[in-house]
C-alpha positions, 0 to 999 in steps of 0.5 A, a space after each residue: 542530509 538523510 541517506 535513507 529514502 523512506 521518511 515519515 511526517 512528524 505529527 504535532 503529538 510527537 513534539 512534547 513541550 519542554 522535553 528533548 526531541 527523541 529524533 532529528 527533524 528534517 524539512 521536505 528536502 531533507 535539510 536538518 532543522 533540529 537535532 535529536 535532544 533539542 528542547 521545544 518550549 512554546 506552542 508557537 515554535 511547534 506551529 512554525 516548525 509544522 508549517 515548514 513540513 517536518 519529517 523524521 527517519 522511519 525507525 528501522 526495527 527488526 523485520 517482523 513475521 507476517 501470517 503467510 500461506 506456506 503453499 499457494 496450492 494450500 491457501 487455507 494453511 497458515 505459517 510464517 514468512 519474513 518479508 525481504 527489504 532492500 534498496 535498489 536503483 530506480 532503473 532496477 524496477 523497470 517502470 514502463 509507460 502505463 504503469 500505475 503509481 500511488 502518490 501520497 502527500 508527505 504532510 501531516 494528516 494527509 493520508 489520501 492516495 492518488 493513482 497516476 500513470 507513468 508517461 516516461 522517464 528522463 534519466 537522471 532528470 525526472 519521471 513524467 506521470 499523469 496528473 491525479 484525477 478523482 471522480 473525473 476532476 483534476 487534483 491541484 498539485 503545486 510545484 515543490 510538493 513532496 510525495 511518497 510514491 509507491 510502485 509495484 514491479 512484479 511482486 515487489 512493492 517499492 517506495 521512494 520520495 519525489 518532489 514535483 519539479 513542474 506541474 504542467 497543464 499543456 498540451 495535457 495535464 502531467 507532472 515532472 517528478 524528481 528522479 530518485 537516487 534509490 528506491 526501497 523495495 519489499 518483496 510481497 510474495 503471493 503467500 503473504 497475506 493481510 487480515 481482512 473483513 470483506 463481504 463477498 457475493 458468490 456466484 456459480 458463473 460470471 453472469 449467474 445467479 448469486 448462490 450465497 455470501 461469505 466474508 474474506 477473513 484474510 487476503 493476498 494477491 494469490 487468494 484468500 480465506 473465506 468464511 460462510 455459514 453455508 457450504 458453497 462448493 467442494 475442493 477443486 470447484 470453481 466459483 465467482 466472487 464479487 467484492 470491494 477492497 477499500 484502502 483509505 480513500 481508494 476503493 476497487 471493485 473486484 469480480 474474479 473467478 476463484 478455485 476452491 483449494 481447501 474446505 473445512 470448518 472453523 470458529 469465527 472471531 465471535 466463536 460461531 462455527 463457520 464453513 471455511 474455504 481456501 480460495 485461489 484468485 484468477 487473473 486480477 487486473 493491475 489496479 486490483 493487484 495494486 490495492 490488494 498488495 498495498 493492503 499487505 504492505 500496510 500490514 507488514 509495516 504494522 508488524 514492524 517491518 
């Protein structure tokens, strides 16, 4: 049985007919199906295996570097910081009723993420969460389905695998998720950021008239770097930004006050000279922080974490 709690689905393209498997293959309950080096010789074998739901251990590479602000008060400056990853007990992340979680089906080709909320924890039996809802409609969840669950605790992003013990509709829709043995946690510091290309509207006040537009070229939970063809303000001035952040099927509309922490000029990715601004966000809602942290988390994974 695999001890690492972080598993990834095996895609059909990863299984080459007539060639030894480069990894061991497990089912959703972490039972070993095929050892590394086993030959799969027919398409029918591949289809039968995929129907079982195939998973492998995520390759643990050396922690890479990610562009980061060296100082939260100087958000336009770029340096490098290492992410810190560790295994924690589930108790350590201290989930509270109402906290948001993301559920991602551990099946090939399914990348959608559903936001649910914690109802309570029955240690060591189950975690009770609300049923996922999209556009006002309940999403059908079958018993036994396995999800990758992401949680956010402080500035930690946490991930663990959980199986649906029971999908319940009465007296209200909710799920019993299996209680995880451990949680993989990664520290997402305010300084860590991900590249972005997000169009923003700029206002002088919350209800004021739009005075300009720009593009966020990187983003973190603390702030962002913005390019604009026009000068939007001086260092220390306050503005309001409105923009949408999208991650997969999730989309969050953000309207927030910001403070200009630095300003200057830089060339954009097409070589055009632009005004550049390092901005600091005001207070973001939990859902807004969640989706921005997830952007950073996904970038860290691509960097080899």
